[in-house]
PDB file of N, CA, C and O in Angstrom, chain B, residues numbered from 101:
ATOM      1  N   UNK B 101     158.685 107.535 138.131  1.00  0.00           N
ATOM      2  CA  UNK B 101     157.042 106.872 137.161  1.00  0.00           C
ATOM      3  C   UNK B 101     156.911 105.646 136.944  1.00  0.00           C
ATOM      4  O   UNK B 101     157.978 105.170 136.557  1.00  0.00           O
ATOM      5  N   UNK B 102     156.209 105.009 137.002  1.00  0.00           N
ATOM      6  CA  UNK B 102     156.946 103.255 135.609  1.00  0.00           C
ATOM      7  C   UNK B 102     155.927 104.613 134.176  1.00  0.00           C
ATOM      8  O   UNK B 102     155.270 105.654 134.187  1.00  0.00           O
ATOM      9  N   UNK B 103     156.586 103.367 132.995  1.00  0.00           N
ATOM     10  CA  UNK B 103     155.523 104.036 131.526  1.00  0.00           C
ATOM     11  C   UNK B 103     155.164 103.952 131.053  1.00  0.00           C
ATOM     12  O   UNK B 103     155.268 104.074 129.833  1.00  0.00           O
ATOM     13  N   UNK B 104     153.805 103.416 132.314  1.00  0.00           N
ATOM     14  CA  UNK B 104     152.063 103.717 132.140  1.00  0.00           C
ATOM     15  C   UNK B 104     152.040 105.508 132.887  1.00  0.00           C
ATOM     16  O   UNK B 104     152.295 106.512 132.222  1.00  0.00           O
ATOM     17  N   UNK B 105     151.879 105.509 133.543  1.00  0.00           N
ATOM     18  CA  UNK B 105     152.478 106.870 134.600  1.00  0.00           C
ATOM     19  C   UNK B 105     152.392 107.801 134.237  1.00  0.00           C
ATOM     20  O   UNK B 105     151.801 108.881 134.243  1.00  0.00           O
ATOM     21  N   UNK B 106     153.790 106.691 133.544  1.00  0.00           N
ATOM     22  CA  UNK B 106     154.294 108.184 132.919  1.00  0.00           C
ATOM     23  C   UNK B 106     153.593 109.610 131.389  1.00  0.00           C
ATOM     24  O   UNK B 106     153.737 110.799 131.107  1.00  0.00           O
ATOM     25  N   UNK B 107     152.733 108.171 130.793  1.00  0.00           N
ATOM     26  CA  UNK B 107     151.927 108.544 129.492  1.00  0.00           C
ATOM     27  C   UNK B 107     151.091 109.422 130.184  1.00  0.00           C
ATOM     28  O   UNK B 107     151.222 110.646 130.173  1.00  0.00           O
ATOM     29  N   UNK B 108     150.207 108.781 130.803  1.00  0.00           N
ATOM     30  CA  UNK B 108     148.990 109.704 131.765  1.00  0.00           C
ATOM     31  C   UNK B 108     149.365 111.690 131.997  1.00  0.00           C
ATOM     32  O   UNK B 108     149.158 112.851 131.645  1.00  0.00           O
ATOM     33  N   UNK B 109     150.212 110.507 133.080  1.00  0.00           N
ATOM     34  CA  UNK B 109     150.581 112.184 133.790  1.00  0.00           C
ATOM     35  C   UNK B 109     151.045 113.949 132.659  1.00  0.00           C
ATOM     36  O   UNK B 109     151.046 115.173 132.789  1.00  0.00           O
ATOM     37  N   UNK B 110     151.429 112.654 131.427  1.00  0.00           N
ATOM     38  CA  UNK B 110     151.851 113.765 130.163  1.00  0.00           C
ATOM     39  C   UNK B 110     150.668 114.301 129.069  1.00  0.00           C
ATOM     40  O   UNK B 110     150.639 114.721 127.912  1.00  0.00           O
ATOM     41  N   UNK B 111     149.801 114.048 130.065  1.00  0.00           N
ATOM     42  CA  UNK B 111     148.376 113.844 128.812  1.00  0.00           C
ATOM     43  C   UNK B 111     147.283 116.129 129.360  1.00  0.00           C
ATOM     44  O   UNK B 111     146.663 117.104 128.936  1.00  0.00           O
ATOM     45  N   UNK B 112     148.033 115.324 130.727  1.00  0.00           N
ATOM     46  CA  UNK B 112     147.149 115.868 131.809  1.00  0.00           C
ATOM     47  C   UNK B 112     147.235 117.661 131.679  1.00  0.00           C
ATOM     48  O   UNK B 112     146.574 118.181 130.780  1.00  0.00           O
ATOM     49  N   UNK B 113     147.931 118.402 132.452  1.00  0.00           N
ATOM     50  CA  UNK B 113     148.331 119.810 131.418  1.00  0.00           C
ATOM     51  C   UNK B 113     149.616 119.922 130.768  1.00  0.00           C
ATOM     52  O   UNK B 113     150.270 118.960 130.367  1.00  0.00           O
ATOM     53  N   UNK B 114     149.885 120.900 130.697  1.00  0.00           N
ATOM     54  CA  UNK B 114     151.304 121.621 130.306  1.00  0.00           C
ATOM     55  C   UNK B 114     152.340 121.106 131.572  1.00  0.00           C
ATOM     56  O   UNK B 114     153.513 120.805 131.354  1.00  0.00           O
ATOM     57  N   UNK B 115     151.707 121.055 132.941  1.00  0.00           N
ATOM     58  CA  UNK B 115     153.057 121.555 134.225  1.00  0.00           C
ATOM     59  C   UNK B 115     152.874 119.487 134.368  1.00  0.00           C
ATOM     60  O   UNK B 115     153.651 118.972 135.172  1.00  0.00           O
ATOM     61  N   UNK B 116     152.113 118.736 133.772  1.00  0.00           N
ATOM     62  CA  UNK B 116     152.362 117.341 134.156  1.00  0.00           C
ATOM     63  C   UNK B 116     153.547 116.428 132.746  1.00  0.00           C
ATOM     64  O   UNK B 116     154.135 115.359 132.580  1.00  0.00           O
ATOM     65  N   UNK B 117     153.330 117.655 132.090  1.00  0.00           N
ATOM     66  CA  UNK B 117     154.494 116.815 130.870  1.00  0.00           C
ATOM     67  C   UNK B 117     154.510 117.374 130.883  1.00  0.00           C
ATOM     68  O   UNK B 117     153.674 117.818 130.097  1.00  0.00           O
ATOM     69  N   UNK B 118     155.313 118.509 131.631  1.00  0.00           N
ATOM     70  CA  UNK B 118     157.322 118.842 132.905  1.00  0.00           C
ATOM     71  C   UNK B 118     157.405 117.856 133.460  1.00  0.00           C
ATOM     72  O   UNK B 118     158.214 116.944 133.288  1.00  0.00           O
ATOM     73  N   UNK B 119     156.087 118.001 134.599  1.00  0.00           N
ATOM     74  CA  UNK B 119     156.706 116.349 134.821  1.00  0.00           C
ATOM     75  C   UNK B 119     157.207 115.252 134.030  1.00  0.00           C
ATOM     76  O   UNK B 119     158.224 114.962 133.399  1.00  0.00           O
ATOM     77  N   UNK B 120     156.170 114.796 134.294  1.00  0.00           N
ATOM     78  CA  UNK B 120     156.826 113.975 133.087  1.00  0.00           C
ATOM     79  C   UNK B 120     158.151 113.530 132.203  1.00  0.00           C
ATOM     80  O   UNK B 120     158.562 112.447 131.784  1.00  0.00           O
ATOM     81  N   UNK B 121     158.603 114.850 132.128  1.00  0.00           N
ATOM     82  CA  UNK B 121     159.639 114.777 130.845  1.00  0.00           C
ATOM     83  C   UNK B 121     160.952 114.686 132.066  1.00  0.00           C
ATOM     84  O   UNK B 121     162.084 114.290 131.787  1.00  0.00           O
ATOM     85  N   UNK B 122     160.399 115.265 133.815  1.00  0.00           N
ATOM     86  CA  UNK B 122     161.937 115.313 134.195  1.00  0.00           C
ATOM     87  C   UNK B 122     161.662 114.075 134.794  1.00  0.00           C
ATOM     88  O   UNK B 122     162.523 113.212 134.624  1.00  0.00           O
ATOM     89  N   UNK B 123     160.051 113.589 135.870  1.00  0.00           N
ATOM     90  CA  UNK B 123     160.341 112.737 136.784  1.00  0.00           C
ATOM     91  C   UNK B 123     159.929 111.661 135.859  1.00  0.00           C
ATOM     92  O   UNK B 123     161.085 111.244 135.790  1.00  0.00           O
ATOM     93  N   UNK B 124     159.428 111.031 135.260  1.00  0.00           N
ATOM     94  CA  UNK B 124     159.063 110.156 134.379  1.00  0.00           C
ATOM     95  C   UNK B 124     160.068 109.745 133.906  1.00  0.00           C
ATOM     96  O   UNK B 124     161.149 110.325 133.803  1.00  0.00           O
ATOM     97  N   UNK B 125     159.577 108.015 133.370  1.00  0.00           N
ATOM     98  CA  UNK B 125     160.571 106.838 132.759  1.00  0.00           C
ATOM     99  C   UNK B 125     160.841 107.519 131.126  1.00  0.00           C
ATOM    100  O   UNK B 125     160.577 106.963 130.060  1.00  0.00           O
ATOM    101  N   UNK B 126     161.209 108.349 131.251  1.00  0.00           N
ATOM    102  CA  UNK B 126     161.080 108.673 129.832  1.00  0.00           C
ATOM    103  C   UNK B 126     161.073 108.146 128.252  1.00  0.00           C
ATOM    104  O   UNK B 126     160.472 108.463 127.226  1.00  0.00           O
ATOM    105  N   UNK B 127     162.488 106.762 128.784  1.00  0.00           N
ATOM    106  CA  UNK B 127     162.717 106.306 127.690  1.00  0.00           C
ATOM    107  C   UNK B 127     161.498 105.610 127.153  1.00  0.00           C
ATOM    108  O   UNK B 127     161.169 105.695 125.970  1.00  0.00           O
ATOM    109  N   UNK B 128     160.652 104.725 128.308  1.00  0.00           N
ATOM    110  CA  UNK B 128     159.865 103.931 127.836  1.00  0.00           C
ATOM    111  C   UNK B 128     158.587 105.135 127.322  1.00  0.00           C
ATOM    112  O   UNK B 128     157.978 105.240 126.258  1.00  0.00           O
ATOM    113  N   UNK B 129     158.536 105.816 128.404  1.00  0.00           N
ATOM    114  CA  UNK B 129     156.482 106.715 127.510  1.00  0.00           C
ATOM    115  C   UNK B 129     157.165 108.137 126.174  1.00  0.00           C
ATOM    116  O   UNK B 129     156.837 109.303 125.956  1.00  0.00           O
ATOM    117  N   UNK B 130     158.098 107.296 125.643  1.00  0.00           N
ATOM    118  CA  UNK B 130     159.179 108.494 124.856  1.00  0.00           C
ATOM    119  C   UNK B 130     157.674 108.138 123.608  1.00  0.00           C
ATOM    120  O   UNK B 130     157.898 108.464 122.442  1.00  0.00           O
ATOM    121  N   UNK B 131     157.083 107.872 123.738  1.00  0.00           N
ATOM    122  CA  UNK B 131     156.133 108.084 122.556  1.00  0.00           C
ATOM    123  C   UNK B 131     155.060 108.464 122.623  1.00  0.00           C
ATOM    124  O   UNK B 131     154.363 108.593 121.617  1.00  0.00           O
ATOM    125  N   UNK B 132     154.489 108.849 124.289  1.00  0.00           N
ATOM    126  CA  UNK B 132     153.456 109.501 124.472  1.00  0.00           C
ATOM    127  C   UNK B 132     153.691 110.453 124.782  1.00  0.00           C
ATOM    128  O   UNK B 132     153.074 111.435 124.369  1.00  0.00           O
ATOM    129  N   UNK B 133     154.616 110.516 125.580  1.00  0.00           N
ATOM    130  CA  UNK B 133     155.010 111.988 125.502  1.00  0.00           C
ATOM    131  C   UNK B 133     155.322 113.695 124.778  1.00  0.00           C
ATOM    132  O   UNK B 133     155.129 114.900 124.940  1.00  0.00           O
ATOM    133  N   UNK B 134     156.068 112.444 123.719  1.00  0.00           N
ATOM    134  CA  UNK B 134     155.940 112.881 121.960  1.00  0.00           C
ATOM    135  C   UNK B 134     154.469 113.632 121.238  1.00  0.00           C
ATOM    136  O   UNK B 134     154.394 114.753 120.734  1.00  0.00           O
ATOM    137  N   UNK B 135     153.602 112.811 121.358  1.00  0.00           N
ATOM    138  CA  UNK B 135     152.011 112.619 121.184  1.00  0.00           C
ATOM    139  C   UNK B 135     152.125 113.931 122.422  1.00  0.00           C
ATOM    140  O   UNK B 135     152.231 115.095 122.037  1.00  0.00           O
ATOM    141  N   UNK B 136     152.107 113.758 123.191  1.00  0.00           N
ATOM    142  CA  UNK B 136     150.907 114.796 124.288  1.00  0.00           C
ATOM    143  C   UNK B 136     151.144 116.632 124.004  1.00  0.00           C
ATOM    144  O   UNK B 136     150.358 117.580 123.996  1.00  0.00           O
ATOM    145  N   UNK B 137     152.693 116.498 123.786  1.00  0.00           N
ATOM    146  CA  UNK B 137     153.016 117.711 123.373  1.00  0.00           C
ATOM    147  C   UNK B 137     152.621 118.640 121.969  1.00  0.00           C
ATOM    148  O   UNK B 137     152.260 119.816 122.020  1.00  0.00           O
ATOM    149  N   UNK B 138     152.805 117.689 120.480  1.00  0.00           N
ATOM    150  CA  UNK B 138     151.650 117.700 119.609  1.00  0.00           C
ATOM    151  C   UNK B 138     150.690 118.710 119.916  1.00  0.00           C
ATOM    152  O   UNK B 138     150.381 119.900 119.871  1.00  0.00           O
ATOM    153  N   UNK B 139     150.362 117.411 120.295  1.00  0.00           N
ATOM    154  CA  UNK B 139     148.761 117.608 120.648  1.00  0.00           C
ATOM    155  C   UNK B 139     148.464 119.483 121.489  1.00  0.00           C
ATOM    156  O   UNK B 139     147.772 120.406 121.061  1.00  0.00           O
ATOM    157  N   UNK B 140     149.130 119.422 122.473  1.00  0.00           N
ATOM    158  CA  UNK B 140     149.228 120.714 123.340  1.00  0.00           C
ATOM    159  C   UNK B 140     150.056 121.637 122.366  1.00  0.00           C
ATOM    160  O   UNK B 140     149.743 122.827 122.401  1.00  0.00           O
ATOM    161  N   UNK B 141     150.423 121.503 122.052  1.00  0.00           N
ATOM    162  CA  UNK B 141     151.316 122.178 121.104  1.00  0.00           C
ATOM    163  C   UNK B 141     150.188 123.323 119.782  1.00  0.00           C
ATOM    164  O   UNK B 141     149.929 124.504 119.553  1.00  0.00           O
ATOM    165  N   UNK B 142     149.752 121.409 119.077  1.00  0.00           N
ATOM    166  CA  UNK B 142     148.574 122.344 117.896  1.00  0.00           C
ATOM    167  C   UNK B 142     147.418 122.902 118.072  1.00  0.00           C
ATOM    168  O   UNK B 142     146.805 123.586 117.253  1.00  0.00           O
ATOM    169  N   UNK B 143     146.962 122.492 119.624  1.00  0.00           N
ATOM    170  CA  UNK B 143     146.654 122.743 120.246  1.00  0.00           C
ATOM    171  C   UNK B 143     145.548 124.365 120.416  1.00  0.00           C
ATOM    172  O   UNK B 143     144.364 124.542 120.703  1.00  0.00           O
ATOM    173  N   UNK B 144     147.098 125.604 119.942  1.00  0.00           N
ATOM    174  CA  UNK B 144     147.497 126.733 120.198  1.00  0.00           C
ATOM    175  C   UNK B 144     147.002 127.427 118.944  1.00  0.00           C
ATOM    176  O   UNK B 144     146.975 128.601 118.577  1.00  0.00           O
ATOM    177  N   UNK B 145     146.439 125.722 118.173  1.00  0.00           N
ATOM    178  CA  UNK B 145     145.623 126.765 116.753  1.00  0.00           C
ATOM    179  C   UNK B 145     144.269 127.081 117.181  1.00  0.00           C
ATOM    180  O   UNK B 145     143.549 127.701 116.398  1.00  0.00           O
ATOM    181  N   UNK B 146     143.837 126.740 118.309  1.00  0.00           N
ATOM    182  CA  UNK B 146     142.267 126.732 117.967  1.00  0.00           C
ATOM    183  C   UNK B 146     141.562 128.296 118.837  1.00  0.00           C
ATOM    184  O   UNK B 146     140.446 128.350 119.353  1.00  0.00           O
ATOM    185  N   UNK B 147     142.556 129.399 118.788  1.00  0.00           N
ATOM    186  CA  UNK B 147     142.553 130.403 118.646  1.00  0.00           C
ATOM    187  C   UNK B 147     142.547 131.718 117.537  1.00  0.00           C
ATOM    188  O   UNK B 147     142.477 132.944 117.619  1.00  0.00           O
ATOM    189  N   UNK B 148     142.727 130.168 115.900  1.00  0.00           N
ATOM    190  CA  UNK B 148     142.529 130.733 114.699  1.00  0.00           C
ATOM    191  C   UNK B 148     141.485 131.295 114.578  1.00  0.00           C
ATOM    192  O   UNK B 148     140.929 130.345 114.027  1.00  0.00           O
ATOM    193  N   UNK B 149     140.152 132.599 114.653  1.00  0.00           N
ATOM    194  CA  UNK B 149     139.254 132.452 115.099  1.00  0.00           C
ATOM    195  C   UNK B 149     138.309 132.005 113.421  1.00  0.00           C
ATOM    196  O   UNK B 149     139.150 131.838 112.538  1.00  0.00           O
ATOM    197  N   UNK B 150     137.399 131.881 113.091  1.00  0.00           N
ATOM    198  CA  UNK B 150     135.989 130.952 112.709  1.00  0.00           C
ATOM    199  C   UNK B 150     136.465 129.203 112.170  1.00  0.00           C
ATOM    200  O   UNK B 150     135.755 128.344 111.647  1.00  0.00           O
ATOM    201  N   UNK B 151     137.590 129.170 112.463  1.00  0.00           N
ATOM    202  CA  UNK B 151     137.806 127.989 112.047  1.00  0.00           C
ATOM    203  C   UNK B 151     138.284 127.488 113.474  1.00  0.00           C
ATOM    204  O   UNK B 151     137.642 126.470 113.728  1.00  0.00           O
ATOM    205  N   UNK B 152     139.132 127.789 114.480  1.00  0.00           N
ATOM    206  CA  UNK B 152     139.483 127.874 116.097  1.00  0.00           C
ATOM    207  C   UNK B 152     138.451 126.835 116.766  1.00  0.00           C
ATOM    208  O   UNK B 152     138.927 125.924 117.443  1.00  0.00           O
ATOM    209  N   UNK B 153     137.271 126.919 116.631  1.00  0.00           N
ATOM    210  CA  UNK B 153     136.272 126.131 117.371  1.00  0.00           C
ATOM    211  C   UNK B 153     136.739 124.975 117.098  1.00  0.00           C
ATOM    212  O   UNK B 153     137.447 124.501 117.987  1.00  0.00           O
ATOM    213  N   UNK B 154     136.552 124.180 115.926  1.00  0.00           N
ATOM    214  CA  UNK B 154     136.044 122.915 115.052  1.00  0.00           C
ATOM    215  C   UNK B 154     137.957 122.491 114.859  1.00  0.00           C
ATOM    216  O   UNK B 154     138.617 121.464 114.701  1.00  0.00           O
ATOM    217  N   UNK B 155     138.235 123.970 114.993  1.00  0.00           N
ATOM    218  CA  UNK B 155     140.170 122.397 115.374  1.00  0.00           C
ATOM    219  C   UNK B 155     139.922 122.453 116.689  1.00  0.00           C
ATOM    220  O   UNK B 155     140.690 123.409 116.572  1.00  0.00           O
ATOM    221  N   UNK B 156     139.582 122.393 118.019  1.00  0.00           N
ATOM    222  CA  UNK B 156     139.825 122.659 119.703  1.00  0.00           C
ATOM    223  C   UNK B 156     138.552 121.568 119.645  1.00  0.00           C
ATOM    224  O   UNK B 156     138.438 121.204 120.815  1.00  0.00           O
ATOM    225  N   UNK B 157     137.774 121.034 119.027  1.00  0.00           N
ATOM    226  CA  UNK B 157     136.831 119.955 118.628  1.00  0.00           C
ATOM    227  C   UNK B 157     137.607 118.735 118.770  1.00  0.00           C
ATOM    228  O   UNK B 157     137.673 118.026 119.774  1.00  0.00           O
ATOM    229  N   UNK B 158     138.596 118.455 116.860  1.00  0.00           N
ATOM    230  CA  UNK B 158     139.903 117.551 116.308  1.00  0.00           C
ATOM    231  C   UNK B 158     140.737 118.018 118.000  1.00  0.00           C
ATOM    232  O   UNK B 158     141.500 117.086 118.254  1.00  0.00           O
ATOM    233  N   UNK B 159     140.774 118.535 118.548  1.00  0.00           N
ATOM    234  CA  UNK B 159     142.466 118.055 119.170  1.00  0.00           C
ATOM    235  C   UNK B 159     141.623 117.711 120.243  1.00  0.00           C
ATOM    236  O   UNK B 159     142.016 116.591 120.568  1.00  0.00           O
ATOM    237  N   UNK B 160     140.610 118.055 121.047  1.00  0.00           N
ATOM    238  CA  UNK B 160     140.650 117.608 121.916  1.00  0.00           C
ATOM    239  C   UNK B 160     139.468 115.741 122.073  1.00  0.00           C
ATOM    240  O   UNK B 160     139.218 115.094 123.090  1.00  0.00           O
ATOM    241  N   UNK B 161     139.176 115.550 121.053  1.00  0.00           N
ATOM    242  CA  UNK B 161     139.245 113.998 120.541  1.00  0.00           C
ATOM    243  C   UNK B 161     140.636 113.258 120.601  1.00  0.00           C
ATOM    244  O   UNK B 161     140.762 112.106 121.017  1.00  0.00           O
ATOM    245  N   UNK B 162     141.951 114.268 120.013  1.00  0.00           N
ATOM    246  CA  UNK B 162     142.364 113.582 119.882  1.00  0.00           C
ATOM    247  C   UNK B 162     142.743 113.619 121.528  1.00  0.00           C
ATOM    248  O   UNK B 162     142.242 112.589 121.979  1.00  0.00           O
ATOM    249  N   UNK B 163     143.053 113.961 122.038  1.00  0.00           N
ATOM    250  CA  UNK B 163     143.377 114.359 123.639  1.00  0.00           C
ATOM    251  C   UNK B 163     143.174 113.151 123.491  1.00  0.00           C
ATOM    252  O   UNK B 163     144.117 112.381 123.310  1.00  0.00           O
ATOM    253  N   UNK B 164     141.451 112.591 123.554  1.00  0.00           N
ATOM    254  CA  UNK B 164     140.916 111.871 124.232  1.00  0.00           C
ATOM    255  C   UNK B 164     141.264 110.286 123.708  1.00  0.00           C
ATOM    256  O   UNK B 164     140.813 109.208 124.096  1.00  0.00           O
ATOM    257  N   UNK B 165     142.231 110.609 122.694  1.00  0.00           N
ATOM    258  CA  UNK B 165     142.492 109.107 122.346  1.00  0.00           C
ATOM    259  C   UNK B 165     144.007 108.792 122.248  1.00  0.00           C
ATOM    260  O   UNK B 165     144.679 107.815 121.918  1.00  0.00           O
ATOM    261  N   UNK B 166     144.257 110.120 122.705  1.00  0.00           N
ATOM    262  CA  UNK B 166     145.587 109.238 122.997  1.00  0.00           C
ATOM    263  C   UNK B 166     145.626 109.704 124.937  1.00  0.00           C
ATOM    264  O   UNK B 166     146.384 110.667 125.043  1.00  0.00           O
ATOM    265  N   UNK B 167     145.329 109.492 125.666  1.00  0.00           N
ATOM    266  CA  UNK B 167     144.932 109.148 126.951  1.00  0.00           C
ATOM    267  C   UNK B 167     144.760 108.111 127.609  1.00  0.00           C
ATOM    268  O   UNK B 167     145.252 107.600 128.616  1.00  0.00           O
ATOM    269  N   UNK B 168     143.266 107.661 126.215  1.00  0.00           N
ATOM    270  CA  UNK B 168     143.098 106.024 126.135  1.00  0.00           C
ATOM    271  C   UNK B 168     144.628 104.465 125.570  1.00  0.00           C
ATOM    272  O   UNK B 168     145.119 103.340 125.659  1.00  0.00           O
ATOM    273  N   UNK B 169     144.584 105.570 125.128  1.00  0.00           N
ATOM    274  CA  UNK B 169     146.194 104.994 124.799  1.00  0.00           C
ATOM    275  C   UNK B 169     147.227 104.248 125.393  1.00  0.00           C
ATOM    276  O   UNK B 169     147.875 103.229 125.151  1.00  0.00           O
ATOM    277  N   UNK B 170     147.099 105.678 126.815  1.00  0.00           N
ATOM    278  CA  UNK B 170     147.905 106.298 127.422  1.00  0.00           C
ATOM    279  C   UNK B 170     147.800 104.793 128.599  1.00  0.00           C
ATOM    280  O   UNK B 170     148.492 103.776 128.651  1.00  0.00           O
ATOM    281  N   UNK B 171     146.574 105.266 129.455  1.00  0.00           N
ATOM    282  CA  UNK B 171     145.865 103.826 129.932  1.00  0.00           C
ATOM    283  C   UNK B 171     145.596 102.877 129.329  1.00  0.00           C
ATOM    284  O   UNK B 171     144.443 102.531 129.585  1.00  0.00           O
ATOM    285  N   UNK B 172     146.125 102.192 128.565  1.00  0.00           N
ATOM    286  CA  UNK B 172     146.083 101.284 127.390  1.00  0.00           C
ATOM    287  C   UNK B 172     147.796 100.950 127.845  1.00  0.00           C
ATOM    288  O   UNK B 172     147.905 100.215 128.826  1.00  0.00           O
ATOM    289  N   UNK B 173     148.381 101.167 127.559  1.00  0.00           N
ATOM    290  CA  UNK B 173     149.447 100.800 127.424  1.00  0.00           C
ATOM    291  C   UNK B 173     149.216 101.067 125.768  1.00  0.00           C
ATOM    292  O   UNK B 173     150.252 100.486 125.447  1.00  0.00           O
ATOM    293  N   UNK B 174     148.774 101.407 124.755  1.00  0.00           N
ATOM    294  CA  UNK B 174     149.626 101.232 123.696  1.00  0.00           C
ATOM    295  C   UNK B 174     149.643 102.142 122.511  1.00  0.00           C
ATOM    296  O   UNK B 174     148.815 103.028 122.298  1.00  0.00           O
ATOM    297  N   UNK B 175     150.797 101.800 121.667  1.00  0.00           N
ATOM    298  CA  UNK B 175     151.216 103.395 121.373  1.00  0.00           C
ATOM    299  C   UNK B 175     150.474 103.471 119.993  1.00  0.00           C
ATOM    300  O   UNK B 175     151.143 103.045 119.052  1.00  0.00           O
ATOM    301  N   UNK B 176     149.432 103.855 119.745  1.00  0.00           N
ATOM    302  CA  UNK B 176     148.592 104.249 119.016  1.00  0.00           C
ATOM    303  C   UNK B 176     148.425 106.165 118.576  1.00  0.00           C
ATOM    304  O   UNK B 176     147.931 107.173 119.082  1.00  0.00           O
ATOM    305  N   UNK B 177     149.649 105.542 116.593  1.00  0.00           N
ATOM    306  CA  UNK B 177     149.167 107.174 116.928  1.00  0.00           C
ATOM    307  C   UNK B 177     147.777 108.165 116.647  1.00  0.00           C
ATOM    308  O   UNK B 177     146.801 107.542 116.228  1.00  0.00           O
ATOM    309  N   UNK B 178     147.572 109.900 116.873  1.00  0.00           N
ATOM    310  CA  UNK B 178     146.513 110.109 116.468  1.00  0.00           C
ATOM    311  C   UNK B 178     146.255 110.533 115.107  1.00  0.00           C
ATOM    312  O   UNK B 178     146.853 110.781 114.060  1.00  0.00           O
ATOM    313  N   UNK B 179     145.172 110.505 115.566  1.00  0.00           N
ATOM    314  CA  UNK B 179     145.064 111.509 113.334  1.00  0.00           C
ATOM    315  C   UNK B 179     145.940 113.082 113.031  1.00  0.00           C
ATOM    316  O   UNK B 179     146.181 114.046 113.758  1.00  0.00           O
ATOM    317  N   UNK B 180     146.218 112.794 111.737  1.00  0.00           N
ATOM    318  CA  UNK B 180     146.715 113.675 111.193  1.00  0.00           C
ATOM    319  C   UNK B 180     147.922 114.478 111.842  1.00  0.00           C
ATOM    320  O   UNK B 180     148.872 114.804 111.130  1.00  0.00           O
ATOM    321  N   UNK B 181     147.882 114.821 113.302  1.00  0.00           N
ATOM    322  CA  UNK B 181     149.320 114.939 113.314  1.00  0.00           C
ATOM    323  C   UNK B 181     150.011 114.216 114.336  1.00  0.00           C
ATOM    324  O   UNK B 181     151.026 114.561 114.941  1.00  0.00           O
ATOM    325  N   UNK B 182     149.107 112.814 114.493  1.00  0.00           N
ATOM    326  CA  UNK B 182     150.167 111.728 115.086  1.00  0.00           C
ATOM    327  C   UNK B 182     151.809 111.274 114.539  1.00  0.00           C
ATOM    328  O   UNK B 182     152.657 110.797 115.292  1.00  0.00           O
ATOM    329  N   UNK B 183     151.931 111.440 113.644  1.00  0.00           N
ATOM    330  CA  UNK B 183     153.339 111.076 112.335  1.00  0.00           C
ATOM    331  C   UNK B 183     154.396 112.465 112.794  1.00  0.00           C
ATOM    332  O   UNK B 183     155.513 112.289 112.306  1.00  0.00           O
ATOM    333  N   UNK B 184     154.317 113.579 113.480  1.00  0.00           N
ATOM    334  CA  UNK B 184     154.999 114.363 114.055  1.00  0.00           C
ATOM    335  C   UNK B 184     155.531 113.817 115.014  1.00  0.00           C
ATOM    336  O   UNK B 184     155.015 113.142 115.905  1.00  0.00           O
ATOM    337  N   UNK B 185     157.261 114.287 114.741  1.00  0.00           N
ATOM    338  CA  UNK B 185     158.296 112.971 115.729  1.00  0.00           C
ATOM    339  C   UNK B 185     158.874 114.618 116.514  1.00  0.00           C
ATOM    340  O   UNK B 185     159.469 115.375 115.746  1.00  0.00           O
ATOM    341  N   UNK B 186     158.664 115.117 118.072  1.00  0.00           N
ATOM    342  CA  UNK B 186     158.921 116.159 118.169  1.00  0.00           C
ATOM    343  C   UNK B 186     159.787 116.015 119.358  1.00  0.00           C
ATOM    344  O   UNK B 186     159.890 116.979 120.117  1.00  0.00           O
ATOM    345  N   UNK B 187     160.410 114.936 119.598  1.00  0.00           N
ATOM    346  CA  UNK B 187     161.564 114.048 121.136  1.00  0.00           C
ATOM    347  C   UNK B 187     162.082 113.638 119.959  1.00  0.00           C
ATOM    348  O   UNK B 187     161.410 113.681 118.929  1.00  0.00           O
ATOM    349  N   UNK B 188     163.329 113.197 119.987  1.00  0.00           N
ATOM    350  CA  UNK B 188     163.604 112.638 119.022  1.00  0.00           C
ATOM    351  C   UNK B 188     164.558 111.243 121.137  1.00  0.00           C
ATOM    352  O   UNK B 188     165.172 110.192 120.957  1.00  0.00           O
TER     353      UNK B 188
END
């Protein structure tokens, strides 16, 4: 897969993220692989009572922003959690 396809697939599901990491252009799409991983991990916090609903909406907006950036081949960080680097 090329850089753009790898970035888009990374945002789709956990399985898409794994496929992108294993079979995709890891060096070219490292930014989007990291952003997708951070979004999915922070999305797990949406199960917290009371604030979980608002957090889920925020994570959904971040996911949409990341997906649009991957489609446009841009490296835009998502708000609040975009600076976190899990993949080196």
